[in-house]
C-alpha positions as CSV (number, residue, x, y, z in Angstrom):
1,M,0.1,243.5,-58.6
2,E,1.1,242.5,-62.1
3,Q,5.0,242.0,-62.3
4,E,7.2,244.2,-64.9
5,Y,9.6,241.2,-66.4
6,Q,12.8,242.5,-68.2
7,D,15.2,241.2,-70.7
8,K,17.8,239.1,-68.4
9,S,21.0,237.9,-69.9
10,L,21.8,234.5,-69.6
11,K,24.8,231.9,-69.7
12,C,23.9,228.7,-71.8
13,K,25.6,225.9,-70.0
14,D,26.1,223.8,-72.7
15,C,27.8,226.2,-75.6
16,G,28.8,228.9,-72.6
17,E,27.4,231.7,-74.8
18,E,25.3,234.4,-73.9
19,F,21.4,234.6,-74.8
20,I,18.6,236.9,-74.0
21,W,15.8,235.3,-71.8
22,T,13.1,238.0,-73.1
23,A,10.3,239.6,-70.9
24,G,7.7,238.2,-73.1
25,E,9.8,234.7,-72.1
26,Q,9.6,235.4,-68.8
27,E,6.4,236.1,-68.5
28,F,5.4,232.5,-70.7
29,F,7.2,230.6,-68.2
30,F,6.3,232.3,-65.1
31,S,2.2,231.9,-66.2
32,R,3.1,228.4,-66.7
33,G,4.4,227.9,-62.7
34,F,7.9,227.1,-64.4
35,K,10.3,228.2,-61.6
36,N,13.7,227.9,-63.0
37,K,15.3,229.9,-65.6
38,P,16.6,228.1,-68.9
39,A,19.5,226.9,-68.9
40,R,20.2,226.5,-72.6
41,C,20.0,229.1,-75.1
42,K,17.8,228.3,-77.7
43,E,20.3,226.6,-80.0
44,C,20.9,224.5,-77.7
45,R,17.3,223.4,-76.5
46,K,16.8,222.3,-80.1
47,K,20.3,220.3,-80.5
48,N,19.1,218.9,-77.3
49,R,15.7,217.9,-78.0
50,Q,17.3,216.0,-81.0
51,K,19.6,214.3,-79.0
52,V,17.4,211.8,-77.8
53,E,18.1,209.5,-81.5
54,T,17.5,206.0,-80.5
55,E,20.3,203.7,-81.3
56,Y,19.9,200.7,-82.8
57,F,22.0,197.3,-83.0
58,R,22.1,194.8,-86.1
59,V,21.5,190.7,-84.5
60,T,20.6,187.9,-86.3
61,C,17.4,186.1,-85.2
62,S,17.8,183.2,-83.4
63,V,14.8,180.7,-85.2
64,C,14.6,182.2,-88.7
65,R,18.3,183.6,-89.0
66,Q,16.6,186.8,-90.1
67,V,18.9,189.8,-89.9
68,G,17.3,192.6,-88.4
69,D,17.5,195.8,-85.6
70,V,16.6,196.1,-81.9
71,L,17.0,198.7,-79.7
72,F,19.0,196.9,-76.8
73,K,22.2,195.9,-77.1
74,P,22.4,192.1,-76.2
75,A,24.6,191.6,-73.1
76,N,25.1,187.9,-73.9
77,P,26.3,186.9,-77.4
78,E,25.1,183.8,-76.7
79,A,21.9,185.3,-75.5
80,K,18.4,184.2,-78.1
81,V,17.6,187.4,-79.8
82,Y,14.2,187.2,-82.1
83,C,12.6,189.2,-85.1
84,K,9.4,190.6,-84.9
85,N,7.2,187.9,-86.0
86,C,9.4,184.9,-84.1
87,F,9.3,187.0,-81.1
88,E,5.3,187.2,-81.3
89,T,5.4,183.5,-82.4
90,E,7.6,182.7,-79.0
91,F,5.6,184.6,-76.9
92,L,2.0,183.2,-77.8
93,K,3.5,179.3,-77.6
94,K,4.7,180.6,-74.3
95,E,1.3,182.7,-72.8
96,A,-0.4,179.5,-74.5
97,A,1.7,177.2,-72.2
98,D,1.5,179.4,-68.7
99,S,-2.2,179.8,-69.4
100,A,-2.6,175.9,-69.4
101,V,-0.2,175.3,-66.5
102,T,-2.7,177.7,-64.5
103,S,-5.8,176.9,-65.8
104,Q,-5.3,172.7,-64.3
């Protein structure tokens, strides 16, 4: 027996506005195995997806002194921070040194 869906009025947990969860949307949700009703209206869902913006932090490379942006805030102002090129160079040096130690 196929279930009949009817439009339902729901309240958005972000903006508090009522929105209609259409019968077609319900059929789509349940056909995909989703168990929960949507908690946000379409506009707030869209805003929520866009909110995942990345925050960058301005730093100066410890080696070449080039200014750049990184995806993390250095916890310690004295910590070494590298630009992409210097990081790769330092990483390759460390990798080569580690390789030399393990091959002995």
